[in-house]
N, C-alpha and C positions, 0 to 999 in steps of 0.2 A: 466658529468651528462646527462642523456638522455633528449634531448630537448623536447620531447613529454611530459614527466612527468613534466618538469619544467613549461611547458605551463599551466599545471593544477594548479600549485601553483600560477602563475601570474593571472589566471582567478578567483582565489578564490574558486574553486570547486574541489580541489584535493580530490580524494576519498582515504580514508585510507585503502590501500591494504595490509599493513603489516600483515603477518600471514594468509592472505586469500589464501586458497588452493582449489584445486579441491576435489571432494568427495574422490577420490582414495588416494590423497596425505594426506588429513587430517584424513583419516581412521574413518569417521563418517558414520552413516546410510545414505543410498541414499536419504531417504525422508527428511532429515534435511538440510535446506538451509544454505549456508554460508552467514554471515551478513557482509555487506560492509557499514560502517558508513561514510557518507559524512562529510567533514570538516565543522565545524560551523563557518561561516564567522563573526558571531557576537562576537566571542571570540578572534579572532586574525586577524591581517591585512593580506589581500591576498598577500601583498608584502613581508611578512616575509620570509627570506630565509629558505630552508630546513635544518634541523639539520643533522650532519654528520651521525648519526646512522640511520636516516630516509633514506638517500641516499643509504647507504649500504643495507638496507632492501629492498628498491625498486629494486636495481640492482640484488639482489639474489633471490627475490620472487615476480616477476611480475605476474599479473594474466594472464594466458595463453589466447591466442586469442579465443579459443573455449573451454569453461569450460565443464567438464563432468557432472556438476549439476547446477541447477539454483541457483542464488544468491538472497539475500535479501538486498535491497538498502534503507537506511534510510536517507532521506533529510528533516526531520522534522525541521521546523523553519528556513528555508533558504531563506525566502523572495521571492519576485515576480519573480526573475530571475531563478527560478528553472529549466526552460526549458534549459537554458545554461548549467546547471550542468548535465542534462540528456544527452545533446548532446556532452558533453566532451568525447574525445576519450580515449581509454585505457580500456574501458569496452564494450564488445560486447553487444548490446541491446538485442540480442536474448538470452542472458544468465540471464536476470533479470526476476525472477519469483514473487518477492514480492517487492512492492514499497510503501514507506511511504512519502507522501508529505503533511502531515498535518501541520497546523500553518504556512503556507507560504503566507498568504494574497492573495491567488489566486482569481481572478474574472473570469478567463477563463482557460480552460484546455490547458496546453502546448501541442502543436501539436506533439512534439516528443513522447508523450505517445503512440500515435497510431501506432508507429513503434515497440512497445514492444510486439512482436507476441506471446511470451511465458508467458506474465504476467498473473498471476491468482489471485493475492491478491493485492488490491489497496486500500490505505487509503487516502481519500481526506478530512478528518475531520478538523474542525476548520479553514475553509477558508471562502471566500465570494462568493461561487459558486451558481448561480441560477439554476432553474430546467432545463432550456434549455441546460446548459452545461452538466448536468447529462444525458440528452437525447443523447448527442453526445457520451458520454462514452458507453452507452448501445448499440448504433448503430455500433460503430466502434471497440468495444472490447468485442464481444460476448463470448470470451473464459473465462471471469472472473468467478471465483468460490467464491470470497469473495470481498465485497464492503462495505467500511465505508464512508458514506457521512454525518455523524453526525455534528451537530453544524455548519450548513451552512444556509443561508437565504432561505430555501426551503419552498414554500407554498403548494406544492403538489409533488408527485412522477410522473414522466412523463410516458405516456402510452408506450413509447419505452422500458421501463424496461422489457417488455415481451421478448425482444430479448436476454436477459441474461438467456438462457435456461439451462446453467450449474451452475448458481448461487446457492450456498449452504448457504452462510452467508450474511445477510443484516443487517448492523448497520445504523440506521437513527434516532438517539435520539437527543433531544435538538434542534429541528428545529421548523418551523411554519406550518408543514403539518397538515391539518385539515380533509382530506379525503384520502381514499386509492383507487386507480384505479383498476377496475376489472382485468386489464392486469397483475397486480402484482401476481395474483393467477394463472397465467399461468406458473409461474416459479416453476414448480413442483419438482425441485431438492432441493428446500430450506429446510434446516434443522434447521436453527437458524435465528430468526427475533427479532430485538430489536428496538422497536418504542417508547421507554420510553420518557416521557416529551415532548409531542407534543400537538396538539389541536384537536386530532381525536375524532369525535363525533359519528361515527358509523363504523361498520365493515361489509363488504359485506358478504353475505352467501357463496360466493365462497371460503371463508377461508377453508372450508372442503376439497377443492381440494388439499391442501398441505399435503398430507398423509405421507410425510417423515419428517415432523416437529418434532424436539426434544425439542426446546425451543422457547417459544412465550412470549415476554414481551410487553404488551400494557399498562403498569402502567403509572400513572401520565398523563392521557389524560382527555377527557370530555365525556367518554362513559356513556350512560344511560342504555344500555342493549346490549346483543349479540343476533343476530337473531336466531330463532329456527332452530336447525339442523346444526348450524355453526361449532360445535365441533364434529359432527358425523364423524367417520372414522379416527380421529386423535389419534390413539392408540399408536403412538410412542412418543408423547409429554411427556417429563420428568419434565419440569418446565413450569408452567403457572403463569404468574404474571399479575394480573389485579388490583392491589392496587392503591389507590389515584385516583379513578374515582368517578362517581356518579351513579354507577350501582344499579338498583332496582330489576332487574330480569335477571336470567341467564338460558340458555338452559340446557338440560340434559348433565350430565358428564359421562354417562354410558359407552361411548366408550373410555374414557381416562384411559385405563387400564395400561398404562406405567407411569403414574404420579408418581414422586418422591417428588416434592415440589409444593404446591398449595398456592398461596398468593391472598386472596380475601379481605384482610383487607382495612379499610378506604374507604368504599363505603356506599350505602344506602340500603343494603339488609335487607329485613324484614323476609326472610326465606332462608334456605340453599337450594342449587340446588339439583336436583335429582341425587343421586349417584348410582353407581353399585358396581362391585367388583374392588378394587384397591389394588392389592397385593403388589405393590412396594411403595406406598405412605408412606413417612416417616414424612413429616412435613406439617401441614395444619394450616393456619392462617385465622381466620374468625373475628378477632378483629375489633373494631370500626365500627360496623354496627348498624342496628336497629332490630336485631333478637330477637324475643320475646319467642320463644320456639324451642327446638330441638326435632324433631319427634322421637318417639320410633322406635326401630329396624332399625335405619339408621347407626349410629356410632357403628357398631357391629364388633365383632372379625372376622367374615367371610368376611366382606367388607373391613376391614382395618387391616389385620394381622401384618403389619409392622409399623404402625403409632406409632411414639415415641414422637412427639411434637404436642400438640393441644392447640391453643390459641383462646379462645372464649371471651376474655376480652372486656370490654367496649361495651356491648350490653344491652339488657333489659330482661335478663333471670331471672326467679323467681324459676326455678327448673332445675335439670339435670337428664336425663334419666339414669336408672340403667345400660343400655348397655355400657356406657362409662367406667364403672368399669371392663368390660370384655376385653378391648383392651389389648392384651397380651404383647405388647412391649412398652406401654405408660410409658415414663419416665418424661415428662415435661407437666404439666397441668396448664394453666393459666385461671382463672375464675374471675379475678379482675374486679371491676367497673361494677357490675351487681346488681340485686336485690335479691340475695340469702340470705336465713336465715338458710338453711341447705343443705347438699349435701348427696347423698346416702352413707350409712355407708360402702358399699362394696368398695368404692373408697379407703378407708383406708387399704384395703387388697391387693392392687395392688403391687405385689412384685418388680416391676421394677421402681416404682415411686420414683424419687429423688428430684423433683422440684414441689412445689405446691404454687400457688399464689391465695389467697382468699381475698386480700385487697379490700377496698371500697365496702363492701357489708352490709348485715344487721345481721351478726352473733352476737348473744349474748353469746353463749357458744361454746366451741370446745369439741366434745365428746371424751370420754376416748378411743374410738376406734383408735384414731390417734397414740396411742402408738404401734400399730401393724407395724408402719413404722419406729420404733425406730432405726433399724440397717441400714437404707438406705436413709431416708429423709435428704438431705443436705441443702435444701433451703425451707423456709417456711415464707410467707409474710401474716400477719394478720392485717396490718395497716388499720386505719380508718374504723373500724367496731363498734359494740356496746358492746364490751367486758367490763365487770366490775371486772374481776378477772383474775389472771394468770392461764392459763390452767394447771392443775396438771399433766396431762399425758405427757406434753412436757419435764418434768424433766427426763423422761426415754429416750428421743431421743438424744442419744449420737453422732449421725452422723451430727447433725446440725452444719452448718458452716456459713450460712447467715440466719438471722432471723430479722423480723420487727414486732413490736407490737405498734408502735407509733400511735398517733391519737385515742387512746381508752381511755375510762373514768375509768381507773384502779386506785384504791386507794391503794397506797403502805403503808398506815398507819397500815394495819393489818399485824402482824408479819409473818403469814403463807403465805400471798400473796407476801410480799417482799422477803421471803426466796425462794419461787419458782422462782420469777423473777431473783434473784441473781444466783440461780442454773443454770438457762437457759443461763444467760450471761456468766457464767464460762465455760459452755460447748462450747459456740461459741468462747470465747477468747482462749481456748486451741488450736484452729486451727491456731493461729498465724496470719501471713499475709493473709492467706486464709479466715480468719473469719471476719464477719461484723455483729455487733449487733446494730440494730436501735431501741433504747428503747423509753420510754415515754418522 
């Protein structure tokens, strides 16, 4: 047995090289890294002898000294001695492009990391690393394009992060970060930022410098507002997540023309932001705010030609503008938990509508116009309104698969009311496991 490989076994950091090949040998695309999974010392003793088949595989397929492609090394959950694993011979450090040392109880960065000259993707999540250690990473590894420092005891991001001029992805969720340094916004190559579940209370106006951003997640923080102009020029952003904050006011969204998904739910908004033309926006969530009215000529077909999901539930709306009915791709509309007693009849003419939630409102009747959705409406929720009879028009809605009418004061003593109720239930029950009838 090659003594060098046996040393890896005895150290407890043998890297499973079985089947690990160069790009040419494995016949995979050049951009796809080879994964090398470090042996997990928590599952077996480092003194366990190698199996015969392992010895044969080692001797026939050793990693070549100079690989033709960078490899991915996963040392997740390997304890504080991770530096010894990185230092183990048999893998040329210059071949490591992706390194995962999450869940290793690290309080300091192993110095061996700074020798990984081709490392571009570094996962430091779920350790015990303070901000000073993150500053060392920024200073000594400026080649990084992806950094995950989530779930560490960080109270701030170091100013040195500006040194990461090639950084494209920053994951820093579930920390104690309360503010963002202006230097972060000098990292103009950033395309993805995830700062979910921190304690951030304000965002610098320099956010607008990150013109390459495609995803921005600031959800579950302590934001009260975004500064005016902060979103200007961010036309590449596809997903903007601001839910679970305390936001009362937002700047103009006119420049966010690349938006595909917008999550503004669970804030304290009293009015919707100023929109422009958003031809790619598919999903918008405005639920759980304090919105009292939707301005006319905002949610129009010209502004939102691709919008398919609109959630305005749990607000203080007493009416819905006619424009909503003109959204050409709208398939899911949630208006539950508002103060509505009617909605525009035109909504019942939306040929793409398959989901309609009107629960927890003030509806006393459902108009016959709803029968115009008979061939497409699969989900209808009418729970907790003021209905006193079963809507007759619903007996024509043969597409219904999920239906709720619970929490209404409907008296099934009248034969015609009960007959309609049973008819609707039969329609839903015919859908089998896909059907769900929530009755009185």
